[in-house]
C-alpha positions in Angstrom: 0.0 0.0 0.0 1.2 3.5 -0.8 2.7 5.2 2.3 0.8 8.4 1.7 -2.6 6.7 1.4 -1.8 4.6 4.5 -1.1 7.8 6.5 -4.3 9.4 5.3 -6.3 6.2 6.3 -4.8 6.2 9.8 -5.6 9.9 10.2 -9.2 9.4 9.0 -9.7 6.5 11.4 -8.2 8.4 14.3 -10.5 11.4 13.7 -13.5 9.1 13.4 -12.6 7.5 16.7 -12.3 10.9 18.5 -15.6 12.0 17.1 -17.3 8.8 18.3 -15.5 9.0 21.7 -16.5 12.6 22.5 -20.0 11.9 21.1 -20.4 9.1 23.6 -19.1 11.3 26.4 -21.6 14.1 25.5 -24.5 11.6 25.3 -23.5 10.1 28.6 -23.4 13.4 30.4 -26.8 14.3 28.9 -28.2 10.9 30.1 -26.8 11.4 33.6 -28.4 14.8 33.8 -31.8 13.5 32.6 -31.8 10.5 34.9 -30.9 12.7 37.9 -33.8 15.1 37.1 -36.1 12.1 36.6 -35.2 10.4 39.8 -35.3 13.5 41.9 -38.3 15.3 40.4 -40.4 13.6 37.7 -40.1 10.1 39.3 -40.7 11.2 42.9 -43.6 8.6 43.2 -41.2 5.7 42.4 -43.7 3.6 40.5 -43.2 -0.2 40.6 -41.4 -2.1 39.2 -38.2 -0.4 40.3 -34.7 -1.7 39.6 -31.4 0.2 39.8 -27.8 -0.1 40.8 -24.9 -2.1 39.5 -21.5 -0.8 38.5 -20.6 2.9 38.9 -18.8 2.9 35.6 -22.0 2.9 33.6 -24.5 5.5 32.5 -26.6 4.9 35.6 -23.7 6.2 37.7 -24.9 4.2 40.7 -22.3 1.8 42.2 -23.4 -0.6 44.9 -21.2 -3.2 46.6 -21.8 -5.5 49.6 -19.8 -4.4 52.7 -18.8 -7.7 54.3 -18.1 -8.2 58.0 -14.9 -9.9 59.2 -14.8 -13.7 58.9 -12.3 -16.5 59.2 -10.8 -15.7 55.8 -10.7 -11.9 56.1 -10.3 -10.4 59.6 -11.3 -6.9 58.4 -14.4 -5.3 56.9 -14.0 -5.8 53.2 -15.5 -5.4 49.7 -15.1 -7.7 46.8 -15.1 -5.4 43.8 -15.6 -8.2 41.4 -19.2 -8.3 42.5 -21.8 -5.5 42.4 -25.4 -5.2 43.5 -28.7 -4.1 42.1 -31.7 -3.3 44.2 -35.2 -3.9 42.9 -38.8 -4.5 43.9 -41.6 -5.5 41.5 -44.6 -4.7 43.6 -43.3 -3.5 47.0 -44.0 -6.9 48.7 -40.3 -8.0 48.6 -36.9 -6.4 48.3 -34.5 -8.1 45.9 -30.8 -7.7 46.3 -29.2 -9.2 43.2 -25.5 -9.8 43.2 -23.7 -9.8 39.8 -20.1 -10.7 38.9 -18.4 -8.1 36.8 -16.7 -9.3 33.6 -13.6 -7.2 33.1 -12.3 -5.3 31.2 -15.3 -3.0 30.8 -16.0 0.7 30.6 -14.6 3.4 28.3 -14.9 2.5 24.6 -16.1 -1.0 25.6 -19.3 0.5 27.0 -20.7 0.7 30.6 -19.8 -2.1 33.0 -23.5 -2.9 33.5 -23.4 -4.5 30.0 -20.9 -7.1 31.3 -22.7 -8.4 34.4 -23.6 -12.0 35.2 -26.1 -12.8 37.9 -24.4 -14.7 40.7 -27.2 -15.0 43.4 -30.3 -13.2 44.6 -31.5 -12.4 48.1 -35.2 -12.0 48.4 -36.5 -10.4 51.6 -40.2 -10.0 52.2 -40.9 -6.4 53.0 -42.6 -7.2 56.3 -39.6 -9.1 57.4 -37.4 -6.0 57.4 -37.0 -4.8 61.0 -35.1 -1.6 60.1 -32.9 0.1 57.6 -30.5 2.9 58.0 -28.3 5.2 55.9 -25.1 6.7 57.4 -21.4 7.5 56.8 -18.9 5.0 58.1 -17.7 7.2 61.0 -21.1 8.1 62.4 -23.1 4.9 62.4 -26.2 5.4 64.7 -27.2 3.0 67.4 -30.4 1.3 66.4 -32.7 0.7 69.4 -32.7 -3.1 69.3 -33.4 -4.6 72.7 -31.0 -7.5 73.6 -33.4 -10.4 73.5 -33.3 -14.0 72.2 -34.0 -12.5 68.7 -31.2 -9.9 68.7 -28.7 -11.8 70.8 -26.1 -11.3 68.1 -25.6 -8.1 66.2 -22.8 -7.1 63.8 -21.6 -3.6 64.3 -19.4 -1.6 62.0 -16.5 0.0 64.0 -17.4 3.6 65.1 -14.2 5.2 63.6 -12.9 2.7 61.0 -9.8 3.3 59.0 -9.2 2.5 55.4 -7.1 -0.6 56.2 -9.8 -2.1 58.4 -12.4 -1.5 55.7 -10.3 -2.0 52.6 -11.8 1.2 51.1 -10.3 4.1 49.2 -13.0 6.6 50.1 -14.1 8.0 53.5 -17.2 9.6 52.1 -18.9 6.4 51.0 -22.5 5.9 52.2 -23.6 2.7 54.0 -27.2 1.3 53.8 -27.8 -1.2 56.5 -30.8 -3.5 56.5 -31.8 -5.6 59.5 -34.3 -8.4 58.7 -35.7 -11.8 59.7 -34.8 -14.7 57.5 -37.4 -17.4 56.6 -36.1 -19.4 59.5 -36.7 -16.5 61.9 -33.0 -15.6 62.4 -32.0 -12.0 62.6 -29.6 -11.0 59.9 -28.0 -7.8 58.6 -27.0 -6.8 55.2 -24.6 -3.9 54.5 -24.5 -2.0 51.2 -22.0 0.6 50.3 -22.5 3.3 47.6 -19.5 4.9 46.0 -19.1 8.6 46.4 -19.5 9.3 42.7 -22.9 7.7 42.6 -25.1 10.8 41.8 -28.5 9.6 43.2 -27.1 7.4 45.9 -28.6 9.4 48.8 -32.1 10.6 48.2 -33.2 8.1 45.5 -32.0 5.0 47.4 -33.4 6.3 50.7 -36.8 7.0 49.1 -36.7 3.5 47.5 -36.1 1.8 50.8 -38.6 3.9 52.6 -41.2 3.0 50.0 -40.5 -0.7 50.2 -40.3 -1.0 54.0 -42.7 1.8 55.0 -40.0 2.8 57.5 -37.8 5.9 57.9 -34.1 5.6 58.2 -33.3 4.3 61.7 -36.9 3.4 62.5 -37.4 0.0 64.1 -40.7 -1.9 63.9 -42.5 -2.7 67.1 -42.1 -5.9 69.2 -45.7 -6.8 68.3 -44.9 -6.6 64.6 -41.8 -8.8 65.1 -43.9 -11.4 66.9 -46.5 -11.2 64.1 -43.8 -11.9 61.5 -42.4 -14.8 63.4 -45.8 -16.3 63.9 -46.6 -15.9 60.3 -43.3 -17.7 59.4 -44.0 -20.4 61.8 -47.5 -21.1 60.5 -46.3 -21.0 56.9 -43.5 -23.5 57.6 -45.6 -25.8 59.7 -48.4 -25.9 57.0 -45.9 -26.7 54.3 -44.3 -29.4 56.4 -47.8 -31.0 57.0 -48.5 -31.0 53.2 -45.1 -32.5 52.4 -45.4 -35.1 55.1 -48.7 -36.3 53.6 -47.0 -36.7 50.2 -43.8 -38.4 51.2 -44.8 -40.8 54.0 -45.2 -44.4 53.1 -46.3 -45.8 56.4 -49.5 -45.1 58.3 -48.2 -46.3 61.7 -49.0 -43.3 64.0 -47.1 -44.9 66.9 -43.7 -44.4 65.3 -41.6 -41.4 66.4 -40.6 -40.8 62.8 -42.1 -41.1 59.3 -40.9 -43.5 56.7 -40.4 -42.0 53.3 -39.3 -43.1 49.9 -36.0 -41.3 49.2 -35.8 -42.3 45.6 -39.3 -41.1 44.7 -39.3 -37.7 46.4 -35.7 -36.7 47.0 -36.3 -32.9 46.6 -39.3 -32.9 48.9 -37.5 -34.9 51.5 -34.6 -32.4 51.5 -37.1 -29.5 51.8 -38.9 -31.3 54.7 -35.6 -31.8 56.5 -34.6 -28.1 56.0 -38.0 -26.8 57.1 -38.0 -29.1 60.1 -34.9 -27.3 61.5 -36.8 -24.0 61.6 -39.8 -25.2 63.7 -38.2 -25.6 67.1 -36.2 -22.3 67.0 -39.4 -20.5 66.0 -41.3 -22.2 68.7 -38.7 -21.1 71.2 -38.9 -17.5 70.0 -42.7 -17.5 70.3 -42.8 -19.4 73.6 -45.0 -22.1 72.0 -45.3 -25.6 73.5 -43.7 -28.6 71.7 -45.8 -30.6 69.2 -45.7 -34.3 68.2 -47.7 -33.8 65.0 -44.6 -33.2 62.9 -42.0 -36.0 63.1 -38.5 -36.4 61.7 -37.8 -38.7 58.8 -36.6 -42.2 59.8 -33.0 -43.0 59.0 
């Protein structure tokens, strides 16, 4: 190829690349502005279904990660940046926290990182199971008024004045959203979400979303009566399901036996579900101060 023609071709391609690049930047800035206005003004009612979050290096500009508490593998508070979160609710009855694995490289001319996400797992929390939620900065975590009872015997607390080494973070102005809830087994659990400082609507939009789903203000804790209602509802639901499964899997009608005989080859999934649900009954009974029952029996070995 003629050298002169080759140079002209390279110059033409380079100018075309710059035009496309700056055009994308201009379009992204415009999109950010429009979304911010929409989420703060036009979309103030937050109509369901609602879904947002993901990687901050995308046009949505909302970066969520799980802030993980110390464990046997990592003694400090930490974040795995290979995974990002999206929050959603289809009708307000449940809060979905979807965890996605980020496929790198992404961003820049490759497009927003939200185009390279693969769903890893999803946590579904019934809205009525959420005991409280709170928004705060790392250094000023409030004290939520949870009485130390058999339900809240163990609580995970972020250090009051953490440093970057203990948290594994590069920003001090990150916002934390903490969610305290009851699992389907009646156990009290906490989930910590951190929003990067460059996430434009991280404050008011996320707060309004959580307030809408939970019907609670930040730092507000549901009453003891409501907690007991949720536990009783969980107990009745699990007990009813166990009764139905038991009627399907048992192969013996001997009521004198202390266990039920079941065909493991015919209903393996139901038997596993029965065993898992059985483990929730006694703890729920203890929390609700209910007497023991002999109606539901374990599966014979």
